[in-house]
C-alpha positions in Angstrom: 180.8 188.2 -3.5 178.4 186.1 -5.5 177.6 182.5 -5.3 176.0 180.2 -7.6 172.8 177.8 -6.8 171.5 174.6 -8.2 168.0 174.2 -9.3 166.3 171.7 -7.2 166.3 168.2 -8.1 162.3 167.6 -8.2 159.9 169.7 -9.9 156.7 171.6 -8.6 153.8 169.0 -8.2 151.5 168.8 -11.2 148.4 171.1 -11.2 144.7 170.2 -12.4 145.3 171.8 -15.6 148.5 170.3 -16.3 147.0 166.6 -15.5 143.9 167.2 -17.7 145.8 168.4 -20.6 147.8 165.4 -20.3 144.7 162.9 -20.0 142.3 164.6 -22.3 143.2 162.6 -25.3 142.9 159.4 -23.6 139.8 160.6 -21.5 138.2 161.9 -24.8 138.7 159.3 -26.6 137.0 156.6 -24.0 134.1 159.0 -23.9 133.7 158.6 -27.7 133.9 154.8 -27.5 131.5 154.9 -24.7 128.9 157.0 -26.7 129.3 155.1 -29.7 128.9 151.8 -27.8 125.6 152.9 -25.9 124.2 154.3 -29.1 124.8 151.4 -31.3 123.3 149.1 -28.2 120.2 151.5 -28.1 119.8 150.9 -32.1 120.2 147.4 -32.0 118.6 146.5 -28.6 115.0 146.2 -30.1 116.0 144.5 -33.6 115.5 140.7 -32.4 113.8 141.3 -29.4 111.4 138.4 -28.6 112.6 136.4 -31.9 110.7 133.3 -32.5 108.5 134.1 -29.1 105.2 133.0 -29.8 104.2 135.6 -27.2 105.8 138.6 -29.1 104.5 140.9 -31.2 107.7 142.4 -32.4 108.6 141.9 -36.1 110.5 138.8 -35.3 108.4 137.4 -32.8 105.9 134.4 -33.3 102.6 135.9 -31.9 100.5 135.9 -35.1 101.1 132.2 -36.0 100.3 131.5 -32.3 96.8 133.4 -32.6 96.0 132.0 -36.1 96.4 128.4 -34.7 94.4 129.3 -31.5 91.8 130.2 -34.3 91.9 126.6 -35.6 91.8 124.9 -32.0 95.4 124.3 -31.7 96.8 125.6 -28.0 100.3 126.8 -27.4 102.4 126.3 -24.7 105.7 127.8 -24.1 108.5 126.0 -22.2 112.0 126.9 -21.6 113.3 123.9 -19.6 114.6 120.4 -21.1 112.5 118.5 -18.7 109.0 120.1 -19.8 109.8 119.9 -23.4 110.6 116.0 -23.0 107.4 115.1 -20.9 105.4 117.2 -23.7 106.3 114.7 -26.3 103.3 112.6 -27.4 101.3 111.5 -30.2 99.0 114.9 -29.9 101.7 117.3 -29.6 104.0 119.1 -31.9 107.0 120.2 -30.2 108.9 123.0 -31.9 112.5 123.5 -30.8 113.2 127.5 -31.5 117.0 127.1 -31.1 118.1 124.1 -31.3 122.0 125.3 -31.4 121.6 126.4 -28.0 121.5 122.9 -26.5 124.4 121.1 -25.4 125.3 117.9 -26.7 123.8 116.0 -23.4 120.4 117.9 -23.9 120.3 117.0 -27.5 120.6 113.3 -27.0 118.1 113.5 -24.2 115.6 115.2 -26.3 115.9 112.9 -29.2 115.6 109.9 -27.0 112.1 111.4 -25.6 110.9 112.4 -29.1 111.8 109.2 -30.9 109.0 107.2 -31.1 106.9 109.2 -29.4 104.4 109.5 -32.3 104.1 113.6 -32.4 105.6 115.8 -34.6 109.0 117.6 -33.7 109.8 120.6 -35.4 113.6 122.1 -35.6 113.9 125.5 -37.0 117.1 126.0 -38.2 119.5 123.5 -36.8 123.4 123.8 -38.0 125.5 120.9 -38.3 126.4 121.5 -34.4 122.7 120.0 -33.6 121.3 118.6 -36.4 123.4 115.3 -36.8 121.8 114.5 -33.0 118.7 115.6 -33.4 117.9 114.3 -36.7 120.3 111.1 -37.1 121.1 110.9 -41.0 120.8 114.6 -41.8 123.8 116.8 -42.4 123.8 120.3 -42.8 125.7 122.0 -45.8 128.1 124.7 -45.1 126.8 127.0 -47.8 123.4 128.8 -47.0 120.8 129.2 -49.9 121.5 132.1 -52.1 117.6 132.7 -52.4 115.0 133.2 -49.6 111.9 132.5 -51.6 111.5 128.9 -53.1 109.2 126.5 -54.5 108.2 123.0 -53.2 109.4 120.7 -56.0 108.5 118.0 -53.8 105.5 115.4 -53.3 104.7 116.6 -49.7 100.8 117.8 -49.5 101.3 120.6 -46.8 104.3 122.0 -49.3 102.5 121.7 -52.4 99.3 123.4 -51.2 101.3 126.4 -49.6 103.3 127.1 -52.8 106.6 129.2 -52.9 107.1 130.1 -49.5 110.5 131.8 -47.6 112.4 128.8 -46.9 115.6 129.8 -47.9 118.6 129.2 -45.3 120.4 126.3 -44.2 120.5 123.6 -46.5 120.6 119.8 -45.9 120.9 115.9 -47.2 120.0 113.1 -45.7 120.1 109.3 -46.3 117.1 108.4 -44.4 114.5 106.7 -46.4 111.1 107.6 -47.0 112.6 111.6 -46.5 110.7 114.3 -47.9 113.0 116.9 -49.3 111.3 120.1 -50.2 112.1 123.7 -51.5 115.5 122.8 -52.8 118.5 125.3 -53.2 120.9 124.1 -55.8 119.4 120.4 -55.4 119.9 120.5 -51.6 116.6 120.8 -49.7 115.7 123.8 -47.1 112.9 121.7 -45.6 112.9 117.8 -44.9 110.3 115.7 -43.3 111.8 112.6 -41.8 109.4 109.8 -41.0 109.8 107.6 -37.8 110.8 104.0 -38.4 108.2 103.3 -35.4 105.0 104.9 -35.0 103.4 107.5 -36.9 105.3 110.6 -35.8 107.8 112.6 -37.8 110.4 115.2 -37.6 110.6 118.1 -39.5 114.0 120.1 -40.4 113.4 123.6 -41.4 116.6 125.6 -42.9 115.0 129.3 -42.0 112.5 130.5 -39.5 111.3 133.3 -41.6 107.9 131.6 -42.1 107.4 132.0 -38.5 108.0 136.1 -38.0 105.2 138.3 -37.6 106.5 140.1 -40.2 107.0 137.7 -43.0 103.7 135.7 -42.3 101.9 137.3 -45.0 104.3 137.0 -47.6 104.6 134.2 -50.2 103.0 130.9 -49.0 104.2 131.3 -45.4 101.1 131.2 -43.7 99.8 128.4 -45.2 103.2 126.2 -44.8 103.7 127.2 -40.9 99.8 126.5 -40.3 100.1 123.0 -42.0 103.2 122.2 -40.5 102.5 123.6 -36.7 98.5 122.7 -36.8 98.6 118.7 -37.4 98.2 118.0 -33.4 95.9 119.6 -31.2 98.5 120.9 -29.3 101.9 122.7 -29.4 104.5 123.1 -27.3 107.1 125.9 -28.2 110.4 125.2 -26.5 112.5 128.2 -26.4 116.1 126.8 -25.0 117.3 128.9 -21.9 120.9 129.2 -20.6 119.0 129.3 -17.1 118.1 125.9 -17.7 119.8 123.8 -15.3 120.4 120.9 -17.5 122.2 123.3 -19.8 125.4 122.9 -17.5 127.0 119.5 -18.2 129.4 118.9 -15.4 131.9 117.2 -17.9 132.1 120.5 -19.6 133.3 122.7 -16.7 136.3 124.3 -17.5 138.7 126.3 -15.3 139.3 130.1 -16.3 142.7 129.1 -18.1 140.7 126.6 -20.3 138.3 129.5 -21.3 141.2 131.7 -22.4 142.4 131.5 -26.3 145.7 129.5 -27.3 147.2 132.8 -27.8 146.9 134.5 -24.6 150.3 134.3 -23.5 151.5 136.1 -26.8 148.8 138.6 -26.3 149.6 139.3 -22.8 153.5 139.5 -23.9 152.7 142.3 -26.6 150.3 144.0 -24.3 153.7 144.2 -21.7 155.5 145.4 -24.1 153.3 148.0 -25.7 152.5 149.2 -22.0 156.4 149.7 -21.7 156.7 151.6 -24.8 153.7 153.9 -23.7 155.5 154.4 -20.0 158.7 155.4 -22.0 156.9 157.7 -24.2 154.9 159.4 -21.7 156.8 158.9 -18.4 158.1 162.5 -17.0 162.0 163.3 -18.0 164.4 165.0 -16.1 166.5 167.2 -17.8 170.2 167.9 -16.6 171.0 170.0 -13.5 171.9 173.5 -14.3 173.8 176.1 -12.5 172.3 179.6 -12.2 173.7 182.9 -10.9 171.9 184.5 -8.3 170.4 187.9 -9.1 171.9 189.8 -6.1 175.5 189.4 -4.1 175.2 187.5 -0.9 178.0 188.4 1.9 180.1 185.4 2.8 179.4 186.4 6.3 175.8 186.0 5.9 176.2 182.3 4.3 178.7 181.5 7.3 176.0 183.0 9.8 173.4 180.9 8.2 175.4 177.7 8.2 176.0 178.5 11.9 172.7 178.8 12.7 171.3 175.6 11.1 174.5 173.7 12.8 172.9 175.3 16.3 169.3 174.4 15.6 170.5 170.7 14.8 172.6 170.8 18.0 175.3 169.8 15.7 178.4 170.8 17.8 180.7 167.8 16.7 180.0 168.9 12.8 180.6 172.6 13.5 183.9 171.5 15.2 184.9 169.0 12.7 184.5 171.9 10.2 186.3 174.5 11.9 189.2 172.0 12.6 189.3 170.9 9.3 189.5 174.2 7.5 192.4 175.6 9.9 194.1 172.4 9.0 194.0 173.0 5.5 194.9 176.7 5.9 198.1 175.9 8.1 199.6 172.9 5.7 201.0 175.2 3.3 202.2 177.6 5.5 204.2 174.9 7.3 205.6 173.1 4.2 203.3 170.0 4.6 201.1 168.7 1.2 197.5 169.7 1.4 196.6 165.7 0.8 198.7 165.1 4.1 197.0 168.3 6.1 194.7 166.0 7.8 197.3 163.5 9.2 198.3 164.0 12.8 201.8 162.2 12.0 202.5 164.9 9.0 201.2 168.0 10.7 201.8 167.8 14.1 205.6 167.5 13.9 205.7 170.5 11.4 203.8 172.4 13.5 205.8 171.5 16.9 208.9 172.4 15.2 207.3 175.9 13.7 206.1 177.2 17.2 208.3 175.0 19.6 205.6 174.2 21.8 203.9 170.9 23.4 202.9 168.6 20.5 200.2 166.8 22.5 198.6 170.1 23.4 198.4 171.0 19.7 197.3 167.4 18.8 194.3 167.7 21.3 193.4 171.0 19.5 193.3 170.0 15.8 192.5 166.4 16.3 190.9 166.0 19.6 187.1 165.2 20.5 184.1 167.4 19.9 183.4 169.9 22.5 180.6 168.9 24.8 178.5 172.5 24.9 178.2 175.8 23.3 180.8 177.4 25.5 183.6 174.6 24.8 182.5 175.2 21.1 183.2 178.9 21.5 186.5 178.7 23.1 187.6 176.1 20.5 187.3 178.4 17.7 188.9 181.1 19.6 191.9 178.9 20.1 192.0 177.7 16.7 191.9 181.5 15.3 194.9 182.5 17.7 197.0 179.3 16.7 196.4 180.5 13.0 197.6 184.0 13.9 200.5 182.7 15.5 201.6 180.6 12.8 201.0 183.4 10.4 203.1 185.7 12.7 206.4 186.6 10.9 
């Protein structure tokens, strides 16, 4: 006879080739993004290296103007701490702030307090609306930058008139300070302001663009002349490069928690990512199809199946299961012979009376044989099988 076997419910473990086939798309995409990022970083790594640093010979450095000032007897000292910049403010010093927008509001206020009334000169390079109102009160930065880079002085400031046209085009400013010099206008808004101190002989210069200080722009237009005059009016030049490593850059009042640093829409963004991940999981998850049956290619004798199952019972020492299987099978076969419905074949109150009446035997012995306890050893199991076989033959005897 032939039997049917079901396919296993689990599939074979994935091989390395199958894993690579599934993952190669995302892996290759990630590799391409990584290569593109590294290439872009390498190409742009030196673009603004050492920008506005008087020690840097790079195109956007300012070493050239520092050397020209040194030839004229002006010493240049670089500082990166606010404390050093504050102590440098005196009548014989020009303090240049290379990146005012990197200063916190507290740093801006402290620096303005130190420079106001010091008698020296303060040069602010391209401050935006974030910093110009604090470092130069009364000055407002226009939101629209100058369209042109090269502009004419168009003012009475001697340094600007001697320099002529220069590359000052950038941020444009307006001021209500009396006595201010407004130079290099672009659409009637100045890109260079000179603000005299209300007390003392000092002043503040607001420069709308750093171009006149760059090494690669110093020899163009009147940039060198203007830069030398603006920075060489005192015997000492302190070049302040604000640094994030400065301890004063951390304001205890500005400390925020991790949740405060997250953008306002992070909750909805996280929810969208969750749904995207769920959809991706549904798309890429392994799908098990329905179980199918398949005919075996060879015929297997019923006796082999029985013997194989018996060996499994014996290996597991499952005499109780073996005895229950034998008794259940015999009861199922005896019930139709005795006129008992098959659904009631396993009910002692229905099967035993019919069997006793048919054999005229002892009902208690038959009950023990068909519904008794499991055998205690293999010999008892064999004896039970023989007795059940004999009982079935006797019932079938005409």
